[in-house]
C-alpha positions, -999 to 999 in steps of 0.1 A, spaced: -783 -84 634 -758 -111 624 -721 -102 622 -704 -119 593 -667 -128 591 -648 -136 559 -637 -173 560 -628 -180 524 -628 -168 488 -653 -184 463 -623 -198 444 -611 -217 475 -638 -244 471 -650 -259 439 -686 -273 437 -688 -305 457 -658 -296 479 -657 -288 516 -631 -276 542 -627 -266 578 -626 -228 585 -621 -208 616 -649 -184 627 -637 -164 657 -620 -194 673 -647 -219 663 -641 -247 637 -669 -246 611 -674 -269 582 -679 -250 549 -694 -266 518 -699 -256 482 -730 -272 466 -734 -261 430 -719 -227 437 -739 -221 468 -721 -221 502 -733 -236 535 -718 -239 569 -724 -263 599 -704 -270 630 -673 -290 624 -681 -314 653 -701 -345 648 -724 -351 678 -716 -388 679 -679 -388 689 -667 -354 678 -655 -363 643 -645 -335 619 -675 -330 596 -655 -306 574 -632 -335 565 -661 -358 556 -674 -371 523 -699 -348 506 -726 -364 484 -752 -340 471 -764 -321 502 -753 -347 527 -719 -350 544 -708 -383 560 -686 -380 591 -652 -396 583 -650 -413 618 -682 -433 621 -704 -426 591 -730 -403 607 -747 -382 580 -761 -347 580 -777 -324 554 -754 -294 552 -783 -271 543 -805 -280 574 -781 -297 598 -806 -326 601 -796 -362 597 -814 -379 569 -811 -412 588 -822 -401 623 -841 -367 621 -837 -362 658 -799 -359 653 -790 -323 643 -759 -301 641 -759 -263 643 -759 -244 610 -745 -210 603 -758 -182 580 -735 -178 550 -734 -150 524 -712 -142 495 -700 -106 488 -680 -102 456 -656 -132 460 -657 -133 498 -675 -162 516 -688 -148 549 -701 -168 578 -723 -153 606 -708 -153 641 -741 -145 659 
């Protein structure tokens, strides 16, 4: 069973915003898409760029370093489907955004 950790409040990210959060010592990129929250690793597989600091357009984040793109819901690149990043389970309880640390 997944163990969830509070990483933010729902008011911390408006729809279309993203930020980097810490989940038990791991940097995770957290995104708000139309009031629904998603989390992926903060590390781009290309050169380690910070995905949580990238540009979010719809469901796709663009790495700020070299432009690699990933769907924040699935972790899959829309450009090169073999390129993927890990995703994390997210749930909201009251106003708390929780990310799984399993």
